[in-house]
N, C-alpha and C positions, 0 to 999 in steps of 0.2 A: 924616577924615570930618566933614562939615558936615551937621547935621540938616536934613532936607528935600531933600538934594542927590540922593538916589536916588529915581527915580520908582517908583510902586507897580506892581510886576510880580510874577507868580508865579514867574518864572524869570529872574533878573537876567542881562542880556546877550542876552536874546531878546525884542526888541520885539514880535514877533508874538504873544507870550504874555501881553501886557498884558490887564488885565481888560476885558471887553467886555459889552455889554448887548444883548439881542436885540430891543429895541424894544417889548417887552411888559412891561418892568419886571423881567425875569428875567435872571440871570447866564448868559452863554454860557460853557460849560465848555471850549470849543475841542476838542470830541471828534468833531465831524462828520467822517465818512469813516473813522474808526478802526474796528478790528475787535476784538471782545472775546469771549473764551470764559468762560462762567459754568458752573461745575459746581453740582449741586444746584439746578438752575434750574426745576424743575417746580412749586415752591411756596415760600412763605415769603420770606425775604430774597432768595434767588436770583431768584425770579419778579419781586419788586418792583424789584430792580436791573435786570433785563432791560427793564422798562417805562421806567425812568429813562434808561438808556443809549440805548434806541431813540428816546426823545424828544429826546436830544441828538445824534442822527444816527449812532449807532454801528451797524455791521453786527454780527450776533450769531451765535455758536455756543452752543447750549443743550444741556447734557448732564445726564442723570439717568436713572433707571430708568423713570419714568412717561412713556412716549412720547406717550400720549393727551393728557395735560395740557400737554406742551410743544407739541404740534401745535396745540392750541387757542390757546395763547399766541402761536404763530407767526401764526396766522390773524388774531388781534387786532392784533398789532404791525405786520404788513405792511399791514393796512387803515388804520392810523392814521398810519404814518410811512413815509417813503421809505427803507427799509432792507432789507437782505437778512438772512434768518434761516434758519439751518441747524440741524436737530434731530439729536442723537446720543443714541439711546435704548439705554443699556447699563448694566450693573451695574459700578460703578467700584471694587469692593472688592478688586481684585487689581492688582498691578504691571503685568501684561500688559494689562489693560483700560485703565489709564491711559496706557500707552505707545501702545496702538492709537488712543486718542482723540487724543493729541498728533500722531500720524502723519496721522490723518484730517483734522484741522483745518489742519495745515500751519503757517501763521504767524498769530499774533494780537498786536496791539499791547498788549492788556491781558489778563492771565490773572487770573480771579477764582476762587480756591480756596474753595469754599463747601460742598461735599458732606461731610456728616458725620452720624453717628448713634451717638455714644459713649453707652452706657447709663448711666442714673442708678442710684444705690444705693450703699450702704456697701461696705466691703471684704468683709464677710461675705456680702453679697447678690450681688455681681457676680463670677462665676467667671472663670477664666483664659481660657476660650474666648471669652467676651463681651468681655473686655479686648482680646484679640488681634483680634477681628473689628472692633471699634470703631477700633482704632489702624490696622488695614490700610486702612480707608476714609479716615479723616481724617488721621492723622499721616503715615503713609507715603504716602498718596495725594497730599497736598499737596507732600511732598518730591519725589516722582517727577515730578509735573507741573512743579514749579518747575525741576527739573534740565533737563527736556526743553525748556522754553520759554526758560530763561535763555540757553542756547546760541544760540537763534535770535534773541534780542532784543539781543545784544551790539552796541553801536554804533547802535542803532535807536530809542532812547528808549522802550523797553518798560517796562511796569509789571506787577509781580506783587503782587496784593493778596490777603492771607490773611484770611478771615473766621474769627476764632478763638473768643473767648468770655471773659467777665470772670472765670470761675472759675479761669483760669490765673494770675490775680493776687490773687484773693480765694478762697483755698482752702476747699474744702467737702468735709467728710468724707462727706456723704450724696450727693455726686457725685464720688467720689474718682477714678474713671477719667477723667472729663471734666477735672477739675482738673489731673491729671497730664499728659494729652495736650495740653491747651491751654497749659500752662506750657512744654512742649517746643516747641510751635509758636511761642510768643512768643520763645523763645531762638533758634530757627531763623531767624525773621524778622529779628531784630536782628543776628544773626551774619552772615547773607547780605547784608542791606541796609546794614550798616555799611560794606561795601567795594564794593557793587554800582554806585555812581555812577561809579566808575572805568571801568566797562564800558558806561556809558550806560544803565543799568537801575536802576529804583527798586523797592524791595521794602518794602512797608508792611503793617501789620496793623490790623484793626479788632476790638475786643473788645466785642461787644454783651453787655449783661446780659440779663435776661428780655425776650423779644420775643413779641408776640402771634402765635404760629404754632402749627401742629399739633404740631410737635416739642416746643415748650415745654409743651403740655398734658400730654404723656407725663411730662416731668420733674416738673411740678407735682403730678401725681397720685402719683408716687413719693414726693415730699417730704411730701405730705399723709399718706401712710401712715406715714412715719417720724416725723413731728412731731405729727400729730393722731390717728393710728390709723385713718384713714378716707380713702380716695382721693376720695370724693365731696365732701369738704370743701375741695378744692384752692382754690376761689375765696376762701376766708377768708384765705389767705396774702397776697392783694393788699393787705389793710388795712395791712400793714407795709412795703409798697413805697413808694419816693418817688412822691409824687403819687397814691398808691393805684392805680397802674396799671403795666403793662409798657410798654416802647417799642413803637412800631408798626414793621412791616417797612419801611414807606415812609421813616420817619425814619432808619433804618439805611442804606437804599439811597441816600438823598440824600448822606449822609456818604461812603459808598463811592465814589459817582460823583465827588465833589469830590476825594477822595484819589487817584483814578485819573487825574485830569485834569492838564493842564499847569499849571493854577493852583496845584497843589501840587508844582511841579517841583523844589523843593529839600528835599522831605520824603522821607526814606528811612531804613531801619533803626530805625523806631519803630512803636509800637502805640498807636492812639488808642482810648480807652474811651468807650462810649456806654451808660451804665447808670443815669443819674439820680443818680449819686453813691454807689452801693452800695459799690463797691470802695474809694472814698475814705474811707468811714466804717467799713470793715472788717467789714461784715456782709452776708450774703446777703439776709436779710429782717429 
C-alpha cells in the first residue's frame, strides 16, 4: 500500500460511486432512481427522511397509521420533486401487517425501519402488556421486515437501515423497555450486517439521542415526572443536554440518507450514534 494510491471512493472498485457534486455545492448521494420504503413516515424522523430522499431522487413507499399526514406529504413531495410516492396506511403492530406491507411494496432498494413507540417509564410503571405491544411494533417489526426484504435484496446492493435509539447503548432505568428493545436491535443489526455484504446487502443502524419530535415530547414528560415530579417541567431537562437542545429530525435524516447511499458502500454491521455525545459521556442528561 502506498499512501495516496487509492482514489477517494465510497465503494472501492466501483468508479461510478465516486464522490460527485450536483453543481449547487451539494454532495450527490447517487440515490437517483432508487426506491425506498420508510416505516413511521407520517412524522418526525421518518417524514424528514422522506423529504431528504425525495430531494435525492428516490421513489418512496411511506408506511404508518396516519394516512392523512402521509397523503399530505405525498402531495408536497410530488410537487417539489420528480419522484413517485406510494402511501400505505396501516397499523404495523403485527407480523401479519408487516408481511402484508412487504408484499404490497414488492421490491425496495432501501428499507428504513423507523416505526416504533416503546413506552417510557421504569420497571414498576410499564406493565407486561405495554412491553409486548412496544416490542411487537419496533423489535419484532424491524426483524420481520428485514427478513422479508433481505431475501429480495440478495445480490442487488440493497440496504436495510434500522433507526434504533441511543438508549440501547446508554441504559436508562426510566426508559427500561426502550433500552432493552434498542439493545436487542443493535445486536440484531450487527449480527445480520456482519455477514450481509457476502450477499450484496448492507445492514446499518442509526442511534439518535433526543430528537425534537412529538414522540420525544411524550418521553420527556415521563422523565419530568420521574425526575422533577411534574410533567410540565419537561423543558427544564434541556439545560443538561449537549448544546442545551435535542437534535433536529433533519440532522438525523441527513445522516440516514448518507448511510443508505453508495457513498457508505463499505459500511455494514455497525451502528452510528447521533446524540451530541450523550452516550459517550455515559449520561442521559
